C-alpha positions in Angstrom: 50.8 51.2 170.5 52.7 50.2 173.6 51.8 50.8 177.1 52.5 54.5 176.9 52.3 57.0 174.1 54.4 60.1 174.1 53.7 63.7 173.0 56.7 66.1 172.7 57.2 69.5 171.2 59.2 69.4 167.9 62.9 69.4 168.4 63.5 71.9 165.7 61.4 74.6 167.5 63.2 74.0 170.8 66.7 73.8 169.5 69.4 71.2 170.4 69.9 72.7 173.9 66.2 72.8 174.8 64.5 70.1 176.9 61.1 69.0 175.7 58.6 67.8 178.3 57.5 64.2 177.6 53.9 63.6 178.6 53.0 60.0 179.3 49.5 58.8 178.9 47.6 56.1 180.7 46.4 53.4 178.3 43.0 53.0 179.9 42.4 56.7 180.0 43.5 57.0 176.4 41.2 54.3 175.3 38.2 55.6 177.3 38.5 59.3 176.6 41.2 60.1 174.1 39.7 57.8 171.4 36.2 59.2 171.9 37.3 62.7 171.4 36.5 63.6 175.0 38.6 65.4 177.5 42.4 65.2 177.3 44.0 62.5 179.4 45.6 63.3 182.7 49.3 63.3 183.2 50.6 60.3 185.1 54.4 60.8 184.9 55.2 63.4 187.5 59.0 63.1 187.0 58.6 64.4 183.4 56.8 67.5 184.8 59.5 67.9 187.3 61.9 68.2 184.4 59.7 70.8 182.8 59.6 72.8 186.0 63.3 72.7 186.4 63.6 73.7 182.8 61.4 76.8 183.3 63.3 77.7 186.4 66.6 77.6 184.5 65.2 79.6 181.7 63.7 82.3 184.0 66.8 82.3 186.3 69.3 82.8 183.5 67.1 85.6 182.0 66.8 87.2 185.4 70.6 87.3 185.9 71.2 88.8 182.5 68.6 91.4 182.9 69.6 92.2 186.5 73.2 92.7 185.6 72.3 94.8 182.6 70.0 97.1 184.6 72.5 97.3 187.4 75.3 98.3 185.0 73.1 101.0 183.5 72.3 102.4 186.9 76.0 102.1 188.0 77.1 104.1 184.9 74.4 106.8 185.7 75.7 107.0 189.3 79.3 107.2 188.2 78.5 110.1 185.9 76.9 111.9 188.8 79.9 111.3 191.0 82.4 112.1 188.3 83.3 115.4 190.2 84.9 113.2 192.8 87.7 112.6 190.3 87.6 115.9 188.4 87.1 118.6 191.0 87.8 116.9 194.3 91.1 115.3 193.5 90.3 111.7 194.2 91.5 108.7 192.2 89.3 106.5 190.0 89.3 103.7 192.6 87.5 106.0 195.0 84.9 106.8 192.4 84.3 103.0 191.8 84.0 102.3 195.5 81.6 105.2 196.2 79.4 104.4 193.1 79.2 100.7 193.9 78.3 101.4 197.5 75.4 103.5 196.4 74.0 100.7 194.2 72.3 98.5 196.9 70.1 101.4 197.8 68.3 100.9 194.4 68.4 97.1 194.2 65.0 96.9 195.9 63.5 98.6 192.9 65.7 97.0 190.2 65.3 93.4 191.2 61.5 93.1 191.0 61.4 94.7 187.6 64.1 92.4 186.4 62.1 89.5 187.6 59.0 90.8 185.8 60.9 91.1 182.5 62.4 87.6 182.9 59.0 86.1 183.7 57.3 87.7 180.7 60.2 86.7 178.4 60.1 83.1 179.7 56.3 82.7 179.3 56.4 84.3 175.8 59.1 81.8 174.9 57.1 78.9 176.2 54.1 80.0 174.3 56.0 80.7 171.1 57.4 77.1 171.2 53.9 75.7 171.8 54.9 74.3 175.2 52.1 76.1 177.0 49.7 74.7 174.5 50.9 71.1 175.0 50.9 71.7 178.7 47.3 72.8 178.7 46.2 70.1 176.3 47.7 67.5 178.7 45.3 68.6 181.4 47.7 70.7 183.5 46.9 74.2 184.7 49.0 77.3 184.5 50.4 76.5 187.9 52.8 74.0 186.3 54.7 77.0 184.8 53.9 79.2 187.7 55.6 77.1 190.4 59.2 77.6 189.2 58.5 81.3 188.6 57.1 81.7 192.1 60.0 79.8 193.5 62.3 82.3 191.8 60.2 85.1 193.1 60.7 83.8 196.7 64.5 83.8 196.1 64.3 87.4 194.8 62.1 88.4 197.8 64.7 86.9 200.2 67.4 88.8 198.3 65.5 92.1 198.5 64.9 91.5 202.3 68.6 90.9 202.8 69.5 94.1 200.9 66.9 96.1 202.9 68.0 94.9 206.3 71.7 94.2 206.0 73.2 95.2 202.6 71.8 98.7 202.3 72.5 99.9 205.8 76.1 98.6 205.6 76.8 100.1 202.2 75.3 103.5 203.1 77.3 103.6 206.3 80.5 102.7 204.4 79.6 105.4 201.8 79.1 107.9 204.6 82.6 107.2 205.9 84.1 107.7 202.4 82.2 110.9 202.0 83.6 112.2 205.3 87.1 111.1 204.4 86.9 112.8 201.0 85.7 116.0 202.6 88.4 115.8 205.2 91.1 115.5 202.5 89.5 117.7 199.9 91.6 120.8 200.4 94.8 118.8 200.5 94.1 117.0 197.2 91.8 119.3 195.2 94.3 122.1 194.5 95.8 121.4 191.1 98.4 123.7 189.5 97.0 126.0 186.9 93.3 125.0 187.5 90.4 126.7 189.2 88.9 124.2 191.6 85.5 124.7 193.3 84.8 122.0 196.0 81.5 123.7 196.6 79.5 126.6 195.3 81.0 130.0 196.3 84.5 128.6 197.0 87.3 128.7 194.5 91.0 127.7 194.7 93.9 128.3 192.3 97.6 127.9 192.5 100.3 128.8 190.0 102.4 125.7 190.7 103.3 123.2 193.4 106.9 123.2 194.5 108.9 120.0 195.0 108.9 120.5 198.8 105.1 120.6 198.8 104.7 124.4 199.0 101.9 126.0 197.0 103.1 128.9 194.9 100.8 131.7 193.8 97.8 130.8 195.9 94.4 132.4 195.5 91.3 131.5 197.6 88.0 133.3 196.8 85.2 132.7 199.3 81.7 134.1 198.7 79.7 131.5 200.6 78.6 134.1 203.2 76.7 136.9 201.5 77.5 139.3 204.4 81.3 138.7 204.1 83.1 138.1 200.8 86.9 137.7 201.1 89.8 136.6 199.0 93.3 135.3 200.1 96.3 135.8 197.9 99.8 134.6 198.9 103.1 134.1 197.2 103.9 130.9 199.2 101.8 128.7 201.4 102.0 125.2 203.0 99.4 122.9 204.5 100.2 121.9 208.1 98.4 119.3 210.2 98.0 119.6 213.9 96.0 116.8 215.5 92.7 116.4 213.7 92.8 119.9 212.2 94.5 121.1 209.1 95.9 124.6 208.7 97.2 126.5 205.7 100.1 128.8 206.4 100.4 131.7 204.0 103.5 133.8 203.4 103.7 137.3 201.9 100.2 138.1 200.7 97.0 140.1 201.0 93.4 139.6 202.2 90.6 141.4 200.4 87.4 141.7 202.3 84.1 143.3 201.5 81.1 143.4 203.9 78.8 145.8 202.0 78.5 146.2 198.2 78.2 150.0 198.8 81.4 150.1 200.8 84.9 149.9 199.4 86.9 146.7 199.9 89.4 146.3 202.8 92.9 145.2 201.9 95.0 143.6 204.6 98.7 142.9 203.9 100.5 140.2 205.9 103.9 138.5 206.1 102.5 135.3 207.6 98.9 134.3 208.1 97.4 131.0 209.3 93.9 129.8 208.3 92.0 126.8 209.6 91.0 124.6 206.7 87.9 123.4 208.5 86.2 126.7 207.5 86.7 125.8 203.9 85.2 122.3 204.1 81.8 121.8 202.6 79.2 122.4 205.2 77.2 119.3 205.9 73.6 119.1 207.1 72.8 119.5 210.8 73.2 116.5 213.0 75.9 114.9 210.8 76.7 112.3 213.4 73.0 111.2 213.5 72.3 108.3 211.2 69.5 108.6 208.6 66.7 105.9 208.7 68.2 104.1 205.6 71.6 104.0 207.2 70.3 102.1 210.2 70.0 98.3 210.8 66.7 96.9 211.9 67.4 97.1 215.6 68.7 100.7 215.3 65.6 101.6 213.2 63.1 100.0 215.6 64.8 101.3 218.8 66.6 104.6 217.9 68.8 106.1 220.6 67.0 108.7 222.9 69.5 111.4 221.8 68.7 111.0 218.1 67.5 114.4 216.9 66.5 112.9 213.5 64.0 110.6 215.3 62.7 113.5 217.5 62.3 115.8 214.5 60.8 113.2 212.0 59.6 109.9 213.7 57.4 109.3 210.6 60.4 108.7 208.4 61.6 105.9 210.8 58.1 104.3 210.7 57.8 104.5 206.9 61.3 103.1 206.4 60.6 100.2 208.7 57.4 99.1 207.0 58.9 99.8 203.5 61.6 97.2 204.3 59.0 94.6 205.2 56.6 95.4 202.3 59.3 95.5 199.6 59.8 91.7 199.4 56.1 91.4 198.4 56.6 93.1 195.1 58.6 90.3 193.3 55.8 87.9 194.1 53.2 90.4 192.9 55.0 91.0 189.7 55.2 87.3 188.9 51.4 87.1 189.4 50.9 90.0 187.1 53.1 88.3 184.4 51.1 85.1 184.8 47.8 86.9 184.5 49.0 88.8 181.4 50.8 86.2 179.4 50.5 82.9 181.4 47.7 81.4 179.4 48.2 79.3 176.3 47.5 81.2 173.1 48.0 80.5 169.4 51.3 81.7 168.0 49.4 83.8 165.6 47.8 85.9 168.4 49.6 89.1 169.2 50.3 89.5 172.9 52.1 92.9 172.8 49.1 94.6 174.4 49.1 92.2 177.3 52.8 92.7 177.8 52.4 96.5 177.7 49.5 96.3 180.2 51.6 94.2 182.6 54.5 96.7 182.5 52.1 99.6 183.1 50.4 97.9 186.0 53.7 96.9 187.6 55.1 100.4 187.2 51.9 102.0 188.6 51.9 99.5 191.5 55.5 100.3 192.4 55.0 104.1 192.0 51.9 103.8 194.2 54.0 102.1 196.9 56.6 104.8 196.8 53.9 107.5 197.0 52.2 105.6 199.9 55.5 105.5 201.7 55.5 109.3 201.7 52.0 109.3 203.0 52.9 107.0 205.9 55.5 109.5 206.9 52.7 112.0 207.7 49.9 109.6 208.6 50.4 106.5 210.6 47.0 105.1 209.8 48.0 104.6 206.2 50.7 102.0 207.1 48.5 99.0 206.2 48.2 100.3 202.6 51.9 99.6 202.1 51.1 95.9 202.4 47.6 96.0 200.8 49.0 97.3 197.5 51.1 94.3 196.5 48.6 91.9 198.1 45.7 93.4 196.2 47.8 93.0 193.0 48.2 89.3 193.8 44.5 88.8 194.4 43.5 90.7 191.3 45.9 88.6 189.2 44.5 85.4 190.6 40.9 86.5 189.7 42.0 87.4 186.1 43.7 84.0 185.8 40.5 82.3 187.1 38.4 84.1 184.6 40.8 83.2 181.8 40.6 79.6 182.9 36.8 79.6 182.8 36.9 80.9 179.2 38.6 77.8 178.0 36.6 75.5 175.8 37.0 72.6 178.2 35.8 72.7 181.8 37.8 69.8 183.0 40.6 71.8 184.5 40.3 72.4 188.3 39.5 76.0 189.5 42.2 78.2 191.0 40.3 80.2 193.5 36.6 80.3 192.9 35.9 76.6 192.5 37.3 75.7 196.0 35.4 78.6 197.5 32.2 77.6 195.7 32.6 74.0 196.8 33.1 75.0 200.4 30.1 77.4 200.3 27.9 74.7 198.8 29.0 72.2 201.4 28.2 74.7 204.1 24.7 75.3 202.6 24.1 71.6 202.4 25.0 71.1 206.0 22.7 73.9 207.1 19.8 72.4 205.1 20.3 69.0 206.6 20.3 70.4 210.1 17.2 72.5 209.4 15.4 69.4 208.1 16.5 67.4 211.1 15.2 70.0 213.5 11.9 70.2 211.6 11.5 66.4 211.8 12.2 66.5 215.6 9.8 69.3 216.0 7.0 67.4 214.3 7.7 64.3 216.4 
């Protein structure tokens, strides 16, 4: 045997594109320990392990991108189906549907990205274990942190991405979406009316025309408005045209009737006219109160921390601003917590014959419960300011619990050579402090006797 011996995972199990980590052994350590059947030798070639960490990072990163794109596509399709009425009943083109649906997507990225990272981490760790790479890594004397470092680095990148979306991407997209919604509502009555079709831009309001003339006139117009229970009215006109004056739009009707009914027990009133003008603003969909006031999620960080004094939304519900602010800062902790959960569930080396479906299922259930708990806690913070700290304690407690599980799994290993993760350093520090106190007490006793 030369100066170094090499252990590598079989090439067939890794495939031609896979990189096997080469573990170099010290000859003296191999002679003193490896030949006597003692503890495994320590790794001395750190560049080989750097290759292994980069390999894990590439595997997890590529899986994360594929999963994130897949989940985002599914969510985008679901949003597009919900907004399909923009094309069908509101007369907009497909490009407007694509823009509005895409702008609504960043609002959900803070939830999609951590779960994508969780799936990618579990997939990567299962793949490493299936190819016996975790077993070789453990046998070489390394701890689970060799595989955890690249996953945690990836979690930090995802956390930065979530923070960027929360503070910049989401407010910008929601503000832009708000502008599009206002524009669609402003143009709805000029675009929604389709010949031969009954269009309902909102509940209780129906439009119908027989045909549209080449000069833009609407022939055979019927407008049925039952939004106000106290006043039901219908407009019928032979000819009509839409006229714009400044920021207002008017519909000018020629030769028609107005049918009004104020009481179901009273007969309807029929009013004939030769020409009648109606402001189209009364037909636009009524928005919520304080439409000019931005919602908490539509505000940038400065606008959220220091809302304008005239903001009625802040005066009516300051708890929503507080909850949104702390939600943005606590969200980046979930990608890191999910990686710790994956490491605690499937990060330890196991035989390929052992079934790890149960650990994977537990990891998903814990991660989903943790995120649902965070969303529920956000609603509690709206009503109770004292519960704000729990938004941060939930992901931090998941990290601590995962570390304890990993430490207990490490202690169950047959060999005790591997360094502790948490409890050993704490125990060593505690023992050192006790030793120092004992030496001081003995010194004081000696001086007292003297």
